[in-house]
N, CA, C and O of each residue as an XYZ file, in Angstrom:
780
protein
N       0.680     -1.175     -0.055
C       0.096      0.198      0.138
C       0.943      1.265     -0.058
O       2.145      1.186      0.193
N       0.426      2.230     -0.474
C       1.089      3.553     -0.616
C       0.992      4.164      0.579
O       0.299      3.762      1.514
N       1.842      5.369      0.570
C       1.932      6.224      1.960
C       0.495      6.681      2.365
O       0.079      6.491      3.507
N      -0.168      7.222      1.506
C      -1.453      7.922      1.606
C      -2.472      6.722      2.228
O      -3.079      6.934      3.278
N      -2.572      5.802      1.701
C      -3.505      4.659      2.429
C      -3.094      4.350      3.705
O      -3.898      4.223      4.629
N      -1.635      4.190      3.858
C      -1.377      3.967      5.187
C      -1.526      4.784      6.140
O      -1.720      4.348      7.275
N      -1.465      6.258      5.866
C      -1.731      7.534      6.562
C      -3.020      7.563      6.853
O      -3.365      7.968      7.963
N      -3.885      7.175      5.992
C      -5.391      7.183      6.337
C      -5.882      6.080      7.318
O      -6.836      6.273      8.071
N      -5.224      4.980      7.273
C      -5.336      4.085      8.217
C      -4.875      4.444      9.576
O      -5.647      4.159     10.492
N      -3.874      4.960      9.839
C      -3.521      5.336     10.949
C      -4.553      6.471     11.733
O      -4.860      6.392     12.922
N      -4.987      7.482     10.842
C      -6.133      8.404     11.358
C      -7.323      7.568     11.571
O      -8.064      7.798     12.527
N      -7.569      6.550     10.689
C      -8.961      6.062     11.182
C      -8.724      5.136     12.272
O      -9.734      5.016     12.966
N      -7.674      4.393     12.689
C      -7.365      3.884     13.972
C      -7.414      4.563     15.100
O      -7.980      4.090     16.085
N      -6.827      5.771     15.111
C      -6.901      6.622     16.061
C      -8.312      7.068     16.422
O      -8.685      7.115     17.594
N      -9.034      7.373     15.460
C     -10.349      7.607     15.512
C     -11.467      6.634     16.204
O     -12.414      7.029     16.884
N     -11.186      5.414     15.917
C     -11.727      4.364     16.470
C     -11.454      4.101     18.104
O     -12.293      3.740     18.929
N     -10.094      4.377     18.320
C      -9.708      4.495     19.680
C     -10.352      5.327     20.442
O     -10.778      4.901     21.516
N     -10.554      6.577     20.102
C     -11.458      7.561     20.703
C     -12.804      7.384     21.061
O     -13.308      7.708     22.136
N     -13.501      6.719     19.861
C     -14.850      6.667     19.930
C     -15.207      5.371     20.943
O     -16.193      5.304     21.677
N     -14.146      4.357     20.792
C     -14.434      3.167     21.710
C     -14.260      3.601     23.083
O     -15.023      3.200     23.962
N     -13.091      4.572     23.373
C     -12.950      4.906     24.799
C     -14.142      5.684     25.188
O     -14.775      5.334     26.184
N     -14.527      6.771     24.451
C     -15.759      7.499     24.891
C     -17.019      6.523     25.272
O     -17.714      6.708     26.271
N     -17.190      5.588     24.450
C     -18.374      4.803     24.661
C     -18.192      3.736     25.854
O     -19.174      3.390     26.513
N     -16.907      3.225     26.112
C     -16.676      2.632     27.376
C     -16.518      3.503     28.613
O     -16.576      3.023     29.745
N     -16.327      4.738     28.382
C     -16.622      5.689     29.559
C     -17.933      6.083     29.922
O     -18.264      6.253     31.095
N     -18.775      6.250     28.845
C     -20.299      6.297     29.176
C     -20.880      5.079     29.910
O     -21.413      5.229     31.010
N     -20.787      3.876     29.320
C     -21.139      2.611     30.045
C     -20.480      2.390     31.436
O     -20.935      1.508     32.164
N     -19.395      3.177     31.851
C     -18.611      2.905     32.873
C     -17.848      1.627     33.011
O     -17.477      1.143     34.080
N     -17.648      1.117     31.787
C     -16.666      0.004     31.692
C     -15.217      0.054     31.414
O     -14.513     -0.941     31.235
N     -14.797      1.359     31.388
C     -13.568      1.628     30.805
C     -12.460      1.233     31.944
O     -11.396      0.757     31.549
N     -12.671      1.411     33.296
C     -11.770      1.128     34.371
C     -12.481      0.219     35.187
O     -12.012      0.057     36.314
N     -13.580     -0.462     34.866
C     -14.132     -1.009     35.959
C     -13.471     -2.385     36.379
O     -13.799     -2.884     37.455
N     -12.588     -2.985     35.593
C     -11.966     -4.270     36.066
C     -10.458     -4.224     35.583
O     -10.049     -5.194     34.945
N      -9.584     -3.147     35.846
C      -8.472     -3.001     35.264
C      -8.551     -2.637     33.718
O      -9.467     -1.921     33.312
N      -7.670     -3.093     32.944
C      -7.378     -2.860     31.393
C      -8.658     -3.544     30.583
O      -8.751     -4.751     30.358
N      -9.565     -2.601     30.213
C     -10.611     -3.218     29.603
C     -10.259     -4.083     28.320
O      -9.686     -3.542     27.374
N     -10.578     -5.331     28.291
C     -10.354     -6.067     26.994
C     -10.522     -5.681     25.649
O      -9.804     -5.925     24.679
N     -11.634     -5.007     25.735
C     -12.017     -4.561     24.149
C     -10.949     -3.066     23.727
O     -10.388     -2.843     22.655
N     -10.945     -2.439     24.668
C      -9.894     -1.237     24.691
C      -8.618     -1.834     24.521
O      -7.983     -1.299     23.612
N      -8.037     -2.755     25.086
C      -6.871     -3.326     24.826
C      -6.573     -4.109     23.465
O      -5.467     -4.013     22.933
N      -7.497     -4.811     22.975
C      -7.512     -5.236     21.717
C      -7.373     -4.150     20.437
O      -6.739     -4.341     19.399
N      -8.100     -3.032     20.786
C      -8.109     -1.851     19.999
C      -6.765     -1.198     19.983
O      -6.276     -0.824     18.917
N      -6.103     -1.035     21.210
C      -4.923     -0.588     21.371
C      -3.864     -1.463     20.423
O      -3.151     -0.985     19.540
N      -3.931     -2.730     20.787
C      -2.762     -3.730     20.248
C      -2.805     -3.717     18.719
O      -1.782     -3.636     18.039
N      -3.922     -3.794     18.262
C      -4.296     -3.517     16.630
C      -3.738     -2.257     16.016
O      -3.087     -2.121     14.980
N      -4.199     -1.254     17.014
C      -3.556     -0.023     16.279
C      -1.841      0.043     16.481
O      -1.112      0.717     15.753
N      -1.471     -0.613     17.369
C      -0.025     -0.521     17.584
C       0.765     -1.300     16.384
O       1.721     -0.905     15.716
N       0.128     -2.404     16.337
C       0.579     -3.318     15.107
C       0.616     -2.352     13.814
O       1.579     -2.246     13.055
N      -0.369     -1.805     13.726
C      -0.361     -0.934     12.656
C       0.629      0.085     12.340
O       1.229      0.313     11.289
N       0.670      0.702     13.593
C       1.716      1.759     13.688
C       3.099      1.189     13.576
O       3.833      1.731     12.749
N       3.574      0.193     14.267
C       4.517     -0.480     14.157
C       5.122     -1.008     12.456
O       6.292     -0.993     12.073
N       4.091     -1.377     11.800
C       4.246     -1.716     10.439
C       4.524     -0.318      9.750
O       5.317     -0.217      8.814
N       3.892      0.648     10.221
C       4.154      2.070      9.153
C       5.379      2.500      9.560
O       6.083      3.009      8.688
N       5.871      2.411     10.819
C       7.249      2.771     11.155
C       8.447      2.136     10.463
O       9.465      2.722     10.096
N       8.118      0.663     10.327
C       9.007     -0.140      9.586
C       9.328      0.164      8.245
O      10.460      0.013      7.787
N       8.247      0.640      7.527
C       8.003      0.759      6.004
C       8.476      2.238      5.931
O       9.323      2.490      5.075
N       8.032      3.245      6.724
C       8.183      4.681      6.292
C       8.865      5.621      7.355
O       9.088      6.822      7.196
N       9.154      4.872      8.456
C       9.540      5.784      9.603
C       8.621      6.484     10.449
O       7.433      6.220     10.265
N       8.873      7.215     11.223
C       7.710      7.977     12.121
C       6.897      8.850     11.254
O       7.531      9.489     10.415
N       5.581      9.007     11.293
C       4.746      9.823     10.648
C       5.052     11.443     10.950
O       4.167     12.058     11.544
N       5.999     11.996     10.651
C       6.163     13.556     10.883
C       5.108     14.306     10.121
O       4.484     13.917      9.133
N       5.019     15.477     10.773
C       3.897     16.478      9.847
C       4.308     16.523      8.561
O       3.494     16.491      7.639
N       5.710     16.608      8.354
C       6.509     16.759      7.074
C       5.959     15.678      6.173
O       5.406     15.981      5.116
N       6.091     14.478      6.548
C       6.054     13.398      5.724
C       4.479     13.198      5.444
O       4.143     13.037      4.271
N       3.419     13.200      6.529
C       2.177     12.638      6.368
C       1.069     13.823      6.717
O      -0.117     13.654      6.434
N       1.540     15.022      7.348
C       0.508     15.801      7.600
C       0.267     15.908      9.353
O       0.542     14.943     10.066
N      -0.179     16.971      9.821
C      -0.553     17.172     11.298
C      -1.470     16.021     11.932
O      -1.196     15.462     12.993
N      -2.691     15.714     11.079
C      -3.555     14.863     11.550
C      -2.920     13.292     11.724
O      -3.141     12.496     12.636
N      -2.249     13.165     10.799
C      -1.792     11.569     10.935
C      -0.661     11.479     11.883
O      -0.357     10.369     12.320
N       0.080     12.673     12.295
C       1.233     12.702     13.044
C       0.629     12.641     14.676
O       1.219     12.090     15.605
N      -0.607     13.304     14.762
C      -1.421     13.517     16.015
C      -1.919     12.030     15.984
O      -1.769     11.454     17.061
N      -2.376     11.424     15.162
C      -2.980      9.977     15.089
C      -1.993      9.122     15.645
O      -2.224      8.492     16.677
N      -0.634      9.030     14.889
C       0.198      8.134     15.371
C       0.695      8.192     16.902
O       1.030      7.229     17.592
N       0.664      9.554     17.268
C       1.144      9.905     18.704
C       0.100      9.354     19.692
O       0.538      8.755     20.674
N      -1.206      9.484     19.547
C      -2.202      8.770     20.330
C      -2.163      7.651     20.280
O      -2.383      7.086     21.352
N      -1.888      6.804     19.114
C      -1.536      5.452     18.999
C      -0.565      4.951     19.840
O      -0.740      4.072     20.684
N       0.607      5.610     19.556
C       1.883      5.458     20.461
C       1.843      5.360     21.834
O       2.414      4.468     22.463
N       1.017      6.479     22.449
C       0.564      6.695     23.774
C      -0.148      5.472     24.489
O       0.144      4.860     25.516
N      -1.121      5.343     23.636
C      -2.005      4.032     24.039
C      -1.496      2.564     23.895
O      -2.047      1.551     24.325
N      -0.221      2.672     23.133
C       0.220      1.077     23.155
C       1.059      0.553     24.279
O       2.171      0.032     24.189
N       0.333      0.782     25.370
C       0.771      0.527     26.755
C       1.245     -0.778     27.070
O       2.046     -0.998     27.978
N       0.623     -1.873     26.128
C       1.090     -3.195     26.493
C       2.047     -3.734     25.315
O       2.119     -4.898     24.920
N       2.809     -2.555     24.820
C       3.712     -2.986     23.844
C       4.939     -2.132     24.017
O       5.141     -1.133     23.327
N       5.897     -2.632     25.131
C       7.178     -1.742     25.612
C       8.083     -1.705     24.560
O       8.826     -0.723     24.550
N       8.233     -2.662     23.521
C       9.187     -2.391     22.702
C       8.865     -1.138     21.642
O       9.695     -0.315     21.256
N       7.545     -1.194     21.293
C       7.132     -0.257     20.357
C       7.178      1.223     21.003
O       7.661      2.191     20.415
N       6.580      1.266     22.361
C       6.585      2.602     22.774
C       8.196      3.343     23.047
O       8.529      4.528     23.042
N       9.012      2.056     23.285
C      10.603      2.661     23.410
C      10.983      3.042     21.978
O      11.662      4.065     21.884
N      10.745      2.563     21.129
C      10.972      2.609     19.519
C      10.706      4.010     19.157
O      11.563      4.770     18.707
N       9.287      4.359     19.408
C       8.789      5.623     19.110
C       9.302      6.640     19.985
O       9.255      7.801     19.579
N       9.842      6.368     21.253
C      10.242      7.519     22.246
C      11.831      7.887     21.379
O      12.131      9.076     21.273
N      12.603      7.018     20.904
C      13.732      6.960     20.171
C      13.450      7.980     18.949
O      14.124      8.982     18.709
N      12.505      7.603     18.341
C      12.113      8.546     17.103
C      11.790     10.040     17.546
O      12.321     10.986     16.966
N      10.926     10.208     18.565
C      10.559     11.668     18.753
C      11.950     12.163     19.631
O      11.976     13.390     19.736
N      12.767     11.678     20.090
C      13.837     12.348     20.808
C      14.825     12.671     19.638
O      15.586     13.632     19.753
N      14.830     11.956     18.607
C      15.475     12.777     17.500
C      15.299     14.086     17.119
O      16.214     14.879     16.893
N      13.913     14.349     17.035
C      13.201     15.618     16.688
C      12.812     16.534     17.545
O      12.570     17.650     17.086
N      12.663     16.312     18.912
C      12.249     17.080     19.973
C      12.908     18.470     20.156
O      12.240     19.438     20.523
N      14.161     18.542     19.906
C      14.902     19.658     20.307
C      15.020     20.722     19.076
O      15.487     21.853     19.215
N      14.515     20.178     17.825
C      14.657     20.810     16.564
C      13.264     21.417     16.200
O      13.122     22.450     15.546
N      12.283     20.672     16.689
C      10.712     21.087     16.221
C       9.826     21.062     17.529
O       9.692     20.083     18.264
N       9.334     22.113     17.670
C       8.372     22.135     19.035
C       7.005     21.180     18.682
O       6.247     20.861     19.598
N       6.810     20.847     17.594
C       5.589     19.960     17.160
C       5.774     18.672     18.016
O       4.793     18.032     18.395
N       6.904     18.346     18.280
C       7.285     17.073     18.916
C       7.166     16.965     20.266
O       6.877     15.872     20.752
N       7.382     18.136     21.107
C       7.559     18.299     22.482
C       6.202     17.585     23.343
O       6.413     16.718     24.191
N       5.058     17.973     23.076
C       4.252     17.082     23.716
C       4.159     15.560     23.644
O       3.901     14.783     24.564
N       4.415     15.298     22.395
C       4.398     13.615     22.286
C       5.530     13.093     23.015
O       5.425     12.159     23.811
N       6.739     13.758     22.719
C       7.895     13.217     23.444
C       7.833     13.320     24.987
O       8.419     12.499     25.693
N       7.179     14.250     25.448
C       7.359     14.599     27.095
C       6.210     13.501     27.523
O       6.575     12.756     28.432
N       5.102     13.316     27.103
C       3.920     12.521     27.382
C       4.762     10.914     27.480
O       4.932     10.245     28.499
N       5.108     10.654     26.355
C       5.555      9.156     26.286
C       6.649      8.990     27.021
O       6.764      7.905     27.590
N       7.555      9.858     27.168
C       8.637      9.757     28.093
C       8.326      9.523     29.537
O       8.967      8.749     30.249
N       7.344     10.211     29.911
C       6.902      9.940     31.403
C       6.010      8.812     31.401
O       6.022      8.119     32.419
N       5.235      8.487     30.455
C       4.479      6.937     30.560
C       5.377      5.814     30.630
O       5.106      4.868     31.369
N       6.479      5.832     29.890
C       7.244      4.956     29.946
C       8.110      4.913     31.420
O       8.377      3.851     31.983
N       8.425      5.997     31.842
C       9.263      5.986     33.059
C       8.382      5.463     34.381
O       8.827      4.795     35.315
N       7.008      5.947     34.210
C       6.133      5.389     35.169
C       5.792      3.721     35.083
O       5.554      3.039     36.079
N       5.816      3.233     33.751
C       5.632      1.805     33.672
C       6.969      1.166     33.886
O       6.996     -0.060     33.991
N       8.038      1.824     33.961
C       9.445      1.072     34.276
C       9.602      1.190     35.910
O      10.434      0.520     36.522
N       8.755      2.070     36.513
C       8.797      2.237     37.973
C      10.019      3.512     38.329
O      10.730      3.527     39.334
N      10.025      4.389     37.372
C      10.969      5.816     37.617
C       9.830      6.810     37.677
O       8.691      6.572     37.273
N      10.247      7.966     38.229
C       9.658      9.068     38.379
C       9.428      9.779     37.034
O      10.119      9.728     36.016
N       8.324     10.436     37.268
C       7.994     11.479     35.914
C       9.084     12.536     35.537
O       9.348     13.198     36.541
N       9.649     12.842     34.693
C      10.631     13.912     34.156
C       9.805     15.189     34.047
O      10.304     16.200     34.542
N       8.659     15.276     33.490
C       8.109     16.408     32.704
C       6.746     16.421     33.342
O       6.027     17.325     32.916
N       6.172     15.582     34.331
C       4.654     15.771     34.796
C       3.674     15.825     33.998
O       2.909     16.789     33.985
N       3.554     14.809     33.222
C       2.639     15.018     32.297
C       1.412     13.957     32.568
O       0.355     14.106     31.956
N       1.573     12.957     33.437
C       0.880     11.585     33.316
C      -0.178     11.695     34.672
O       0.336     11.761     35.788
N      -1.399     11.710     34.555
C      -2.231     11.686     35.873
C      -2.759     10.432     35.978
O      -2.959      9.801     34.941
N      -3.009      9.977     36.988
C      -3.450      8.738     37.698
C      -4.703      8.998     38.352
O      -4.786     10.117     38.859
N      -5.803      8.161     38.479
C      -6.724      8.067     39.325
C      -6.555      7.928     40.873
O      -5.698      7.182     41.349
N      -7.478      8.740     41.707
C      -7.203      8.458     43.264
C      -8.746      8.548     43.580
O      -9.618      8.750     42.736
N      -8.955      8.351     45.027
C     -10.411      8.652     45.415
C     -10.845      9.968     45.259
O     -12.037     10.269     45.324
N     -10.008     10.715     45.072
C     -10.168     12.239     45.244
C     -10.006     13.085     43.768
O      -9.906     14.306     43.644
N     -10.009     12.331     42.981
C      -9.674     12.817     41.530
C      -8.495     12.450     40.729
O      -7.998     11.337     40.905
N      -8.044     13.180     39.959
C      -6.766     12.524     39.428
C      -5.736     13.459     39.825
O      -5.992     14.634     40.087
N      -4.217     12.802     39.887
C      -3.090     13.489     40.216
C      -1.848     12.999     39.298
O      -1.810     11.948     38.658
N      -0.843     13.986     39.373
C       0.471     13.744     38.894
C       1.186     12.966     40.131
O       1.314     13.357     41.291
N       1.649     11.646     39.487
C       2.154     10.703     40.622
C       3.668     10.619     40.222
O       4.101     10.776     39.081
N       4.337     10.371     41.247
C       5.805      9.885     40.919
C       6.453     11.177     40.452
O       6.754     11.147     39.258
N       6.768     12.394     41.140
C       7.362     13.129     40.779
C       8.564     13.430     41.756
O       8.378     13.401     42.973
N       9.684     13.693     41.265
C      10.869     13.894     42.186
C      10.691     14.987     42.927
O      10.885     14.896     44.139
N      10.299     16.201     42.364
C       9.942     17.488     43.064
C       9.402     18.368     42.034
O       9.727     18.141     40.868
N       8.686     19.262     42.280
C       8.037     20.135     41.406
C       9.212     21.221     40.636
O       9.134     21.633     39.479
N      10.192     21.506     41.543
C      11.282     22.159     41.077
C      11.964     21.400     39.836
O      12.204     22.029     38.806
N      12.291     19.943     39.964
C      13.112     19.382     39.034
C      12.355     19.282     37.727
O      12.842     19.425     36.605
N      10.916     18.980     38.073
C       9.899     18.821     36.892
C       9.916     20.272     36.228
O      10.011     20.426     35.011
N       9.819     21.266     37.096
C       9.625     22.665     35.905
C      11.046     22.826     35.354
O      11.120     23.277     34.212
N      12.032     22.567     35.906
C      13.343     22.740     35.268
C      13.432     21.858     33.919
O      14.049     22.238     32.924
N      12.771     20.686     34.005
C      12.922     19.805     32.546
C      12.053     20.331     31.726
O      12.389     20.522     30.557
N      10.700     20.686     32.197
C       9.538     21.457     31.269
C      10.248     22.594     30.723
O      10.143     22.791     29.513
N      10.952     23.371     31.422
C      11.551     24.732     30.799
C      12.501     24.319     29.520
O      12.580     24.950     28.466
N      13.118     23.256     29.819
C      14.494     22.954     28.877
C      13.909     22.691     27.425
O      14.539     22.962     26.402
N      12.367     22.018     27.447
C      11.921     21.756     26.222
C      10.557     22.750     25.997
O       9.641     22.366     25.270
N      10.517     23.895     26.602
C       9.778     24.914     26.335
C       8.219     24.502     26.647
O       7.327     24.684     25.818
N       8.039     24.029     27.707
C       6.845     23.576     28.334
C       6.655     24.570     29.626
O       7.567     24.762     30.430
N       5.348     25.185     29.730
C       5.187     26.015     30.824
C       5.366     25.410     32.104
O       5.350     24.179     32.132
N       5.557     26.121     33.311
C       5.813     25.658     34.501
C       4.368     25.099     34.954
O       3.312     25.485     34.451
N       4.491     23.991     36.127
C       3.514     23.465     36.745
C       3.400     24.205     38.069
O       4.436     24.634     38.577
N       2.174     24.398     38.697
C       2.047     24.777     40.017
C       1.653     24.081     40.923
O       1.433     23.050     40.288
N       1.315     23.785     42.239
C       0.979     23.086     43.243
C      -0.497     22.464     42.835
O      -0.769     21.263     42.865
N      -1.374     23.504     42.455
C      -2.466     23.249     42.043
C      -2.580     22.204     40.688
O      -3.487     21.402     40.466
N      -1.614     22.419     40.025
C      -1.734     21.330     38.787
C      -1.514     19.934     39.156
O      -1.922     19.084     38.366
N      -0.869     19.522     40.349
C      -0.892     18.246     40.612
C      -1.914     17.395     40.842
O      -1.783     16.176     40.741
N      -3.213     18.088     41.229
C      -4.380     17.392     41.469
C      -5.335     17.870     40.421
O      -5.231     19.021     39.997
N      -6.218     17.095     39.997
C      -7.327     17.703     39.081
C      -8.690     16.933     39.699
O      -8.669     15.725     39.938
N      -9.590     17.567     39.873
C     -11.176     17.217     40.277
C     -12.023     17.271     39.287
O     -13.221     17.496     39.461
N     -11.415     17.044     37.997
C     -12.533     17.178     36.685
C     -13.401     16.167     36.336
O     -12.955     15.058     36.042
N     -14.549     16.395     36.331
C     -15.610     15.485     36.016
C     -15.328     14.893     34.502
O     -15.918     13.903     34.071
N     -14.491     15.525     33.866
C     -14.215     15.436     32.421
C     -13.509     14.046     32.231
O     -13.635     13.336     31.233
N     -12.678     13.738     33.434
C     -11.948     12.523     33.333
C     -12.742     11.263     33.621
O     -13.939     11.347     33.896
N     -12.085     10.050     33.565
C     -12.807      8.891     33.671
C     -13.413      8.599     35.113
O     -14.201      7.664     35.260
N     -13.086      9.299     36.027
C     -13.511      9.327     37.351
C     -12.467      8.507     38.320
O     -11.404      8.064     37.883
N     -12.858      8.365     39.585
C     -12.130      8.051     40.520
C     -12.038      6.622     40.720
O     -12.594      5.909     39.885
N     -11.420      6.080     41.700
C     -11.087      4.677     42.096
C     -11.340      4.877     43.738
O     -11.083      5.841     44.461
N     -11.885      3.713     44.007
C     -12.388      3.408     45.623
C     -11.258      3.130     46.363
O     -10.948      3.697     47.410
N     -10.439      1.953     45.624
C      -9.384      1.112     46.614
C      -8.070      1.416     45.729
O      -7.633      0.713     44.818
N      -7.560      2.593     46.197
C      -6.229      2.844     45.646
C      -5.100      1.627     45.714
O      -4.409      1.173     44.802
N      -5.150      1.305     46.953
C      -4.027      0.171     47.177
C      -4.324     -1.144     46.274
O      -3.377     -1.826     45.883
N      -5.540     -1.451     45.981
C      -5.552     -2.673     45.092
C      -5.230     -2.178     43.810
O      -4.574     -2.931     43.090
N      -5.552     -1.067     43.372
C      -5.388     -0.489     42.012
C      -3.945     -0.160     41.755
O      -3.483     -0.353     40.631
N      -3.189      0.333     42.740
C      -1.588      0.256     42.646
C      -1.210     -1.153     42.669
O      -0.411     -1.435     41.776
N      -1.541     -2.096     43.410
C      -1.174     -3.326     43.343
C      -1.335     -4.053     41.962
O      -0.471     -4.762     41.445
N      -2.485     -3.789     41.480
C      -2.890     -4.145     40.109
C      -2.189     -3.635     38.804
O      -2.132     -4.196     37.710
N      -1.713     -2.531     39.163
C      -0.877     -1.608     38.376
C       0.525     -2.153     38.053
O       1.070     -2.219     36.951
N       0.986     -2.527     39.259
C       2.655     -2.968     39.189
C       2.425     -4.371     38.730
O       3.190     -4.777     37.855
N       1.488     -5.192     39.178
C       1.350     -6.755     38.448
C       1.255     -6.614     37.055
O       1.962     -7.360     36.376
N       0.389     -5.659     36.390
C       0.299     -5.476     34.919
C       1.666     -5.073     34.398
O       2.142     -5.565     33.375
N       2.301     -4.125     35.167
C       3.738     -3.633     34.657
C       4.757     -5.016     34.379
O       5.355     -5.217     33.322
N       4.787     -5.718     35.333
C       5.396     -7.009     35.242
C       4.919     -7.926     34.232
O       5.755     -8.460     33.503
N       3.820     -8.155     34.104
C       3.302     -9.197     33.353
C       3.385     -8.686     31.682
O       3.405     -9.456     30.722
N       3.422     -7.369     31.629
C       3.593     -6.907     30.234
C       5.013     -6.750     29.739
O       5.372     -6.606     28.570
N       5.840     -6.808     30.947
C       7.327     -6.690     30.368
C       7.997     -5.325     30.754
O       9.201     -5.229     30.514
N       7.407     -4.349     31.278
C       7.723     -3.355     31.633
C       8.855     -3.356     32.738
O       9.799     -2.574     32.626
N       8.779     -4.110     33.657
C       9.747     -4.378     34.711
C       9.886     -5.709     35.103
O      10.686     -6.011     35.989
């Protein structure tokens, strides 16, 4: 298949991910029992599509495929959470460009932090929120000062203490048993090969 067809496939896959996620949020099934199997299948199929694209064409930069395809690939990469090797590959691809092109900053910093958390390391940029009883929060930060230093180095605005906790109803909700959730998260990271 040609580049245009494969680019269109990435865009369609990202839209499918968003639609399924919204549907599962509305039904209360997204985080009901860990990683929803339907969402996981979608993420893994999309990850396979992105991995094949990268093998054939490289990372879908805005110059190569357009902004929409770049954003779709970024979403797919961020959601490829059960594919450590793909997320690490994409991080290397983005790392090459992040200092030259601001278009890559958000994708790079989000993926960097997500990988760090799955590997059991602190976030560097403070981009990943996790659920709690009282809303969502930025977890595993060394310090707000170190996070803001790293953010400044890539052109991101500083975070405040208020940014650490979110109580937005727009997010998927809260969890009642944080200890159980954390235990399941660590077990999942080990089973998936992150740790």
